[in-house]
N, C-alpha and C positions, 0 to 999 in steps of 0.2 A: 469476574474477566480470565477468559480464557483464551490463552495463545491461540493465536491461526498463524502467521505467517512476518517474514522480514521483507521489505519493499526493499528492490534495485531500481534506478532510476537507469535505462539504457538509451541509445539512440536509434537505436532497431533490432528489434527483438530477435531475427536469426543471429546476429551476430555477438547476443548476449546468453544466448542459448549457448552457441559456440565455445565461449570463454567460459561460462559458469559450467557448462560441462567437463571443460580441461582441467578447472579446479579445483570440482569438489565434486562425490560420487554422488552425482546425481542418477537417479534411477526412471522417472519418472516426469512426464509432462501432460500438461490437458494442451487442447488447443487455444490458438489467441481467441481474446475475448475485448471486439471491440466495445468502448464506451462514449459514444457521440456528447453524450450528457457533461461527463467528465474531461471531456476530450484526451483522453486516453485511449492503450490499445495495452492489454493486457495478460500474463501468461502465465500461471501457478507450475510450480518444481516441487518435488520434493526428494531428500538426500536420502540415503542409506540408512542414516539413524532416523528419519520420520520428520525432519525439520521441515517445514514448507518455505518457500521464497515465492514473491512476485516481482514477475521481468515488467517494469512499466515504463511502456514506449510513447512519445508523444504522438495525439490522432487528430490532427487539425491544429486549427489557428487558436494563440488563448490558453494551449495547454499548459499543466504546472509542471513539465517539464523540461522544456527547451532551456526557458531560464537558470535551474538547477544544473543542466549539463555543462552551459558556457561557464559557469560560474565554476565549474568543478569541486565542487564542497556540497556535501549532505547529499552522493550518489548511493550511498547505501543510506535510504531515505528515510526509513519507518518503522516500526513495530506496530502489528497489528494484533487486537482484541476485538474476540466477542465478547458481546456484552449483555445481558437479558434485559436491561432499563438504561436505555440509551439518555434521554435527558437526566437523570438521577446520576449515572456517570460524566456527565458533561460536569453539570453543577459540583460536584467533588472535586475535578479537575481545575475549573476555573479558583475553587475554595483552597485549592495546592500551590496557584501562582500560572498554572497551565493557559497560554494564549490560543484561541481558537483561531485556525486559520483558514477557515469557512466555515460557511452553515451544515447543516446535515442534508446530505444529499442523495437521493439513490443509485446502488452502482449495479452496471448489469453483472459485473461479477458476484454478485450475491442476490442473484434474483431478485432484484431491487432494493434488497433492507435497504437503510440509509447507512453512509460512511460519515465521519468527519474526523477532523486531526489537529491535534493540538501541538506545538511547541510547546514542552517541558522546561523547567528553570533549569535543566541539565542539556540543556539545547540539543536536547535528541527531539523526534517528535512520536506519537502514539496515535493511529490511527484507533477508530473504536468501530466497529461493527455490528449493527442493529441484529439482536438474536434474540429471536420470543422464545426459544425451547426450553 
């Protein structure tokens, strides 16, 4: 597993960018990426120490963000890792008591590579990103 990013749910990307840059030494942003399949719009940024963040905002109906924002919980939503063998990592996480929050699905932000989210026994979320490199 190779660390990729920390995901933060925001209501609006522009306000999220403004707040994050006022809080952290952010020095680089990608452009926004719309993903109608996952019902989110995302934007990545990197801080001065090289840590990468993903701002995740709702995009359309039935998105995974709105309910979380309404509850005010799990806003710092997930820690993401790239994995070489997605299915093997899914099995390993299940064996360790992690619960899948959906099925692997292609993500526009990762060039169509599949992503999947797991709730861990420590009650934080891990995102696995398919990586064939």
